N, C-alpha and C positions, 0 to 999 in steps of 0.2 A: 743268670747273674754271676759274675766272677766271685770267687771266694776271697776272703781276706786271709793273709798269712803274715807271720812275723819275719823280721830280718833273719832270725836264726833258722828259719825253715827254708830259706832260699837255696842254700847249698844242696839240699836234697832234691832239687828240681833240675840240676845240671844234667844234661844228656837226655832229658825227657821232653816229650811233646806236652806243652802246658796249656795250649788253648787253640780253639778253632772258632772264629768269629761267625756272627750271623752273616747272611748274604746281603750284599749291597747292590742295588740296581744302578748301573752307570747310564743315566739318561742323556739324551742330546742336550738338555738344559744344563746338566752338570758339566758336560764337555764344553759347551759354550761359555759358561761362567768361568771355567778354568782358563779358557782362551782369553777371556776378557781380563782376568787377574794377571796373566803372565805375558800377554801380548803375542802369544803364539797362535796365529790365525791360519796356519797351513790348511789348505782345502781338505786334506784327508780327515781333519777333525771337525771342520765347521761348515762344509758344503755337501749335504747329503746327496744331491743329484750328481754333482761332479764326481764325488768319491765313488758312487755306484757305477758311473760310466767309465772312469779312468783308473780304478784300482782293483786289485783282486779281492778286496774285502767285502764287496757288495753294498757298501755304505760307509759311513764315517766310523772312525775308531777313536778311542780315548788316547790322550797324550800319555806317553809312558810315565812321565812325571806325575800325572794325575793318579794313575794306578799306584805309583810309589807313595804318593802323599796320603792315600787312603789307609796306609798301614797305621797311622796314628788313631784313626777312628776304630779300626779293627782291633788294635791293641787295647784300647779303652773298653771295648765291648766284651773281651773274653779273657784277658790275662788277670792272674791273681793281683789283688791290691795289697800292697805292703802297708801294714798298719802304722808303722813308724814314719812312713814317707811324708816329708813336708813339701817336696817339689820333685818333678821329674823333668829331665832335659834330654833332648836329642843330642847325642855326641857325634854321630855320623855313621857312615857305611864303609865297611871294608870291601864289599863287593856287591854289585847289583848287576843282574843280567835280565834283559827284557826278552822273554822267550816266545810270547805269542801276543797278537793284538787283542785288545778288548773292544769288541764291537759295540756301537751304541745300542742300548737296551739290554746288554748282557748283565748277568749277575756275577759278582766276585766275592770271595771271602778270603780271610787271612788264616794261615796255619803257622803256629809258632812253636819252636823248640828252644829251650834254653841251652845255648852252647857253653856259656861261661858266666861266672859271677865273681867279681873280685872287689874287695874293699879297697878304697883309695882315700888316703887321708882319714881324718877323724870322723867325718860325717858324709861320706859318699860311697855308694856301691855302684860299680859299673856292671851292667848286665849286657851280654851279647846274645842276640837271638838269631837263629836261622829262621828266616821268614819266607813264606811262599804265598803269593796271591794266586789263588785258583780261580778258573773261569768255569762256571757251571756248564756241564755237558761237554767240556773240551778235555782232550787228553793232555795237552801241554798247559802248564801254568802261564799266567801273564808275566810273572817275574819271580825270581828268587833273589834274596838279599841276605847279607850278614850285617845286622843292625845293632849298633851300640847306643845304649841309653845310660844316663846317670840318675840314680835315685839319691836324693839328698835327704838327710835325717839329722836330728839332734844328736851330736856325739855321745851324749849320755845314754842313748838307746842302742849303741853299738854292742853286739853280742860279745860276751867275754871270750869266746873261742874264735873270734874273727881275726 
């Protein structure tokens, strides 16, 4: 279970690995549900027989954006919770690189380091993570990303030294 921290403790985490999530199995059902949600039915994702016959992957692979979207669940699973937080928002990505395919049935997990944390305005903290989605038993990760999120909090809770 992730620990709880205060806003004033965040600055001490910059430059450190702060969480490794539990493993998540990427099933064919998960891939098919993602295809349905996004309208991306490319055969390398949704047709196991054709993908086995016509690709070097030996079967279907997850959408890159599916692997990327799992970062939210991975984040929630392992990163410290900020006690004063009232809401968290995705701000975006500075860089995403898809390094290796995630085969149907593979397990993935997130590894997070805090690259930066800056207060913005009276009640916002922007946190930048260096995130990696690892594939169990594989040398190369599924992806690496520089991910920015915004933590909102009541301005009265802002640390005096921020």
